[in-house]
C-alpha positions in Angstrom: 71.5 24.3 -21.5 69.5 26.8 -19.6 66.0 27.1 -21.1 66.5 30.8 -21.6 69.5 30.2 -23.8 67.6 27.6 -25.8 64.8 30.2 -26.3 67.4 32.7 -27.4 68.6 30.3 -30.1 65.0 29.7 -31.2 64.2 33.4 -31.4 67.4 34.2 -33.3 67.0 31.3 -35.8 63.3 32.1 -36.4 64.0 35.8 -37.0 66.8 35.0 -39.4 64.9 32.5 -41.5 61.8 34.8 -41.6 63.8 37.1 -44.0 63.5 34.7 -46.9 59.7 34.3 -46.4 58.6 37.9 -46.0 58.1 38.3 -49.7 55.5 35.5 -50.1 52.3 37.5 -49.3 53.8 40.5 -51.1 54.7 39.0 -54.4 51.8 40.7 -56.3 52.5 44.2 -54.9 56.3 43.9 -55.4 55.8 42.7 -58.9 53.5 45.5 -59.8 55.7 48.3 -58.3 58.9 47.1 -59.9 57.5 45.9 -63.2 58.0 42.1 -62.8 55.5 40.2 -64.8 53.1 37.9 -62.9 54.4 34.7 -64.6 57.9 35.2 -63.2 57.1 36.9 -59.9 57.5 33.5 -58.1 61.1 33.7 -59.2 61.6 36.0 -56.2 61.1 33.1 -53.8 62.9 30.6 -56.0 66.0 32.8 -56.3 66.0 33.3 -52.5 65.9 29.6 -52.0 68.6 29.1 -54.6 70.8 31.5 -52.6 69.9 29.7 -49.4 71.1 26.5 -51.0 74.4 28.1 -52.0 74.9 29.4 -48.5 74.1 26.0 -47.0 77.0 24.5 -49.0 79.5 27.3 -48.9 78.9 29.0 -45.5 77.4 26.6 -43.0 80.3 24.1 -43.0 82.5 27.0 -41.7 80.8 26.3 -38.3 83.0 23.2 -38.0 86.1 25.3 -38.7 85.7 28.7 -37.1 84.4 30.3 -33.8 80.7 29.9 -34.2 79.9 33.0 -32.1 81.9 35.3 -34.3 80.6 33.6 -37.5 77.0 33.9 -36.4 77.3 37.6 -35.5 79.1 38.4 -38.7 76.6 36.7 -40.9 73.7 38.4 -39.2 75.3 41.8 -39.8 75.7 41.1 -43.5 72.1 39.8 -43.6 70.9 43.2 -42.3 72.8 44.9 -45.1 71.3 42.6 -47.7 67.8 43.4 -46.4 68.5 47.1 -46.8 69.5 46.5 -50.5 66.1 44.8 -51.1 64.3 47.6 -49.2 65.8 50.3 -51.5 65.5 48.4 -54.8 64.4 50.6 -57.7 64.0 47.8 -60.3 63.5 44.1 -60.5 67.2 43.4 -61.0 68.2 45.1 -57.8 65.5 43.4 -55.9 66.5 39.9 -57.2 70.1 40.7 -56.2 69.1 41.7 -52.7 66.8 38.7 -52.3 69.5 36.3 -53.5 71.9 37.8 -50.9 69.3 37.4 -48.2 69.0 33.8 -49.1 72.7 33.2 -48.9 73.1 34.9 -45.6 70.0 33.6 -43.9 71.7 30.2 -43.6 72.9 31.6 -40.2 69.7 29.9 -39.0 71.3 26.4 -39.6 74.5 27.5 -37.9 72.4 28.3 -34.8 70.7 24.9 -35.0 74.0 23.1 -35.1 75.5 25.4 -32.4 72.6 24.6 -30.1 72.9 20.9 -30.8 76.6 21.0 -30.0 76.0 22.6 -26.6 73.2 20.2 -25.6 73.7 17.0 -23.6 73.1 13.9 -25.7 70.0 12.9 -23.7 68.3 16.3 -24.3 69.5 16.9 -27.8 66.2 16.0 -29.4 64.4 18.4 -27.1 66.8 21.2 -27.8 66.8 20.7 -31.5 63.0 20.4 -31.4 62.6 23.8 -29.6 65.1 25.6 -31.9 63.6 24.1 -35.0 60.1 25.1 -33.7 61.4 28.6 -33.6 62.6 28.2 -37.2 59.2 27.0 -38.4 57.4 29.7 -36.5 59.7 32.2 -38.1 58.8 30.9 -41.5 55.1 31.0 -40.9 54.8 34.1 -38.8 56.9 35.9 -41.4 53.9 36.1 -43.6 51.7 37.6 -40.9 54.3 40.2 -39.9 55.1 41.2 -43.5 51.5 41.4 -44.5 50.6 43.6 -41.6 53.6 45.9 -42.0 53.0 46.2 -45.7 49.5 47.3 -45.2 50.6 49.9 -42.6 53.8 51.3 -44.2 54.4 49.5 -47.6 56.4 46.4 -48.4 59.8 48.2 -48.2 59.2 48.9 -44.5 59.2 45.1 -43.9 62.8 44.8 -44.8 63.9 48.1 -43.0 62.3 47.0 -39.7 63.7 43.4 -40.1 67.3 44.8 -40.7 67.1 46.8 -37.5 65.9 43.8 -35.5 68.6 41.6 -37.1 71.4 43.9 -35.9 70.0 44.0 -32.4 69.9 40.2 -32.3 73.5 40.0 -33.6 74.7 42.1 -30.7 72.8 40.1 -28.1 74.0 36.8 -29.4 77.6 38.0 -29.4 77.4 39.2 -25.8 75.6 36.1 -24.4 76.7 33.0 -26.4 80.1 31.3 -25.5 83.0 31.5 -27.9 84.0 28.2 -29.4 87.5 27.0 -30.2 88.3 26.4 -33.9 87.2 22.9 -34.9 88.6 20.9 -37.8 92.2 21.7 -38.9 91.4 21.0 -42.6 91.4 23.7 -45.2 88.3 25.2 -46.7 88.4 23.1 -49.9 88.7 19.9 -48.1 85.9 20.9 -45.7 83.5 21.3 -48.7 84.6 18.0 -50.2 84.0 16.3 -46.8 80.4 17.6 -46.9 79.8 15.7 -50.2 81.4 12.6 -48.8 78.8 12.6 -46.0 76.1 12.0 -48.5 78.0 9.0 -50.0 78.8 7.5 -46.6 75.7 8.0 -44.5 72.5 6.2 -45.7 70.3 7.8 -43.0 71.6 11.2 -44.2 70.6 10.4 -47.8 67.1 9.2 -46.8 66.4 12.1 -44.6 67.7 14.5 -47.2 65.3 13.1 -49.8 62.4 13.4 -47.4 63.4 17.0 -46.7 63.3 17.8 -50.4 59.8 16.3 -50.8 58.1 17.6 -47.7 59.4 21.1 -48.2 58.4 21.0 -51.9 54.9 20.3 -50.5 55.3 23.1 -48.0 56.5 25.5 -50.7 53.7 24.5 -53.0 51.1 25.8 -50.4 52.8 28.8 -49.0 54.3 30.2 -52.2 51.1 30.2 -54.1 48.3 30.7 -51.6 48.5 34.5 -51.9 47.5 34.2 -55.5 43.9 33.0 -55.1 43.4 35.0 -51.9 44.5 38.2 -53.6 42.1 37.5 -56.5 39.4 37.1 -53.8 40.2 40.6 -52.6 41.9 39.8 -49.3 44.4 42.4 -47.9 48.1 41.6 -47.2 47.2 41.5 -43.5 44.5 38.9 -44.0 46.6 36.8 -46.3 49.5 36.9 -43.9 47.2 36.0 -41.0 46.9 32.5 -42.4 50.4 31.9 -41.3 49.1 31.8 -37.8 47.2 28.6 -38.6 50.4 27.1 -39.8 52.2 28.3 -36.7 49.6 26.4 -34.6 50.4 23.3 -36.4 54.1 23.8 -36.0 53.7 24.2 -32.2 51.6 21.0 -32.0 54.5 19.1 -33.5 57.0 20.1 -30.7 56.9 16.6 -29.1 58.4 15.0 -32.2 62.0 15.6 -30.9 61.2 13.9 -27.6 59.7 11.0 -29.5 62.9 10.7 -31.5 64.9 10.7 -28.3 62.8 7.7 -27.2 63.5 5.7 -30.4 60.2 6.4 -32.1 61.5 8.3 -35.1 60.4 5.8 -37.7 56.7 5.6 -36.6 56.6 9.3 -36.0 57.8 10.0 -39.5 55.3 7.6 -41.1 52.3 9.0 -39.3 53.4 12.6 -40.1 53.8 11.8 -43.8 50.3 10.2 -44.0 48.9 13.4 -42.3 50.8 15.5 -44.9 49.2 13.7 -47.8 45.7 14.0 -46.2 46.1 17.7 -45.6 45.6 18.4 -49.3 42.0 17.2 -49.0 40.8 20.3 -47.0 43.2 22.5 -48.8 41.5 21.6 -52.1 38.4 23.5 -50.8 40.2 26.8 -50.2 38.4 28.7 -52.8 35.0 27.9 -51.3 35.9 27.9 -47.6 38.7 29.8 -45.8 38.1 27.5 -42.8 39.3 24.6 -45.1 42.5 26.5 -45.7 43.0 26.9 -41.9 42.5 23.2 -41.2 44.7 22.2 -44.1 47.5 24.6 -43.1 47.5 23.3 -39.5 47.7 19.7 -40.7 50.3 20.4 -43.3 52.6 22.3 -41.0 52.2 19.9 -38.1 53.3 17.1 -40.4 56.2 18.9 -42.0 57.5 20.1 -38.6 57.3 16.6 -37.1 59.3 15.0 -39.9 61.8 17.9 -39.9 62.6 17.8 -36.2 62.8 14.0 -36.3 65.2 14.1 -39.2 67.6 16.6 -37.6 67.6 14.7 -34.3 68.6 11.6 -36.2 71.3 13.0 -38.4 73.4 15.1 -35.9 74.6 12.1 -33.9 75.9 10.4 -37.0 79.0 12.6 -37.0 79.0 15.1 -34.0 82.3 16.5 -35.1 80.7 17.4 -38.5 77.5 18.8 -37.1 77.4 22.0 -39.1 78.1 20.1 -42.3 75.4 17.5 -41.6 72.8 20.1 -40.8 73.9 22.3 -43.7 73.9 19.4 -46.2 70.5 18.2 -45.0 69.1 21.7 -45.4 70.3 21.9 -49.0 67.6 19.4 -49.8 65.2 21.6 -47.9 66.2 24.6 -50.0 65.9 22.7 -53.3 62.5 21.4 -52.3 61.2 24.8 -51.2 62.4 26.4 -54.4 60.9 23.6 -56.5 57.5 24.0 -54.7 57.6 27.8 -55.2 58.3 27.9 -58.9 56.2 24.8 -59.6 53.1 26.0 -57.8 53.1 29.5 -59.4 53.6 28.0 -62.8 50.9 25.4 -62.3 48.5 27.9 -60.9 48.8 29.9 -64.1 47.6 27.0 -66.2 45.5 24.8 -63.9 44.4 27.0 -61.0 44.2 26.1 -57.4 43.1 22.5 -58.1 46.3 22.0 -60.1 48.4 23.4 -57.2 46.7 21.0 -54.7 47.4 18.0 -57.0 51.0 19.1 -57.2 51.3 19.3 -53.4 49.6 15.9 -53.0 52.1 14.4 -55.5 55.1 15.7 -53.5 53.5 14.4 -50.3 52.7 10.9 -51.8 56.3 10.7 -53.1 57.6 11.4 -49.6 55.4 8.7 -48.1 56.6 6.2 -50.8 60.2 7.0 -50.0 59.6 6.3 -46.3 57.6 3.1 -47.1 60.5 1.7 -49.2 63.1 2.6 -46.6 61.0 1.3 -43.6 60.5 -2.0 -45.4 64.2 -2.7 -45.6 
């Protein structure tokens, strides 16, 4: 593919996935305005991730059945509508409904990843997936910076209004530029969903990489879903809190070569090194309350590690069944969604009883578990 088209995929995927992370630096403000108690405000993130998991199972497989161009444009349009629901929420219930819908529809991100992989030549698939996935991770991390800055300038609701407008523009551009695709599988929808489950039973690499995704994104969610709590207590603004996403973005960019290493047969060693780095990242993160530079260093290391494993995993699983690319990517990302939700609700609950030290211990536990899974599988 032309590099410009790859970058378009990356921008579109990053913009879509950002919608489920805008809320993280805004949790305290949203909770106070809509009367959501602090002990459950983390449920905003968890509910969004739960909706994302549902969308991964029920919507992403449609990419193997329908014209992907029309499907992507349609889901982006619906995503914009869901953002407007969240932006106009007058109580916690409406906000939760809007955030759940955002989660379901933001899975268009994974359709874009699978779409890009299907258009790439086999020899460059790792590079293409790496670039698009880098766009996804940058969207996740920069979402905090963008939402924090917009919230300070115009309030948290403006974040979702602006994002809805951008999403509509991207939907139009994608529909005009990307090629139409012929319908794929001839099976009905029910059989399509059942075949997604069968992939888990039939493909051991898919199972292993799914488990790693659950654990690394539980660690990822542990940091980014709770870091606003101690920083808010220390008096930092939304903009300042969101700016720490830039450190994570730097780490994500540094991991870009992971896809090329996977293309060269170095997926196993790349994964092991990245998981060791993930575990170590919690050492500097443990000093966040006494040094913001420690947070910067830890965030860079953590996001570099997560991105490296994530890109490597997607590069490995797509070739297992190219005809089921959307189902493989969607099924894999279900583990991501469960892990992110687990990290979000777990970290905010642990913070309430054990503070930042407890959060870091939880993140280190998830990271060590991922390293153990890799160690067991690598030894076989």
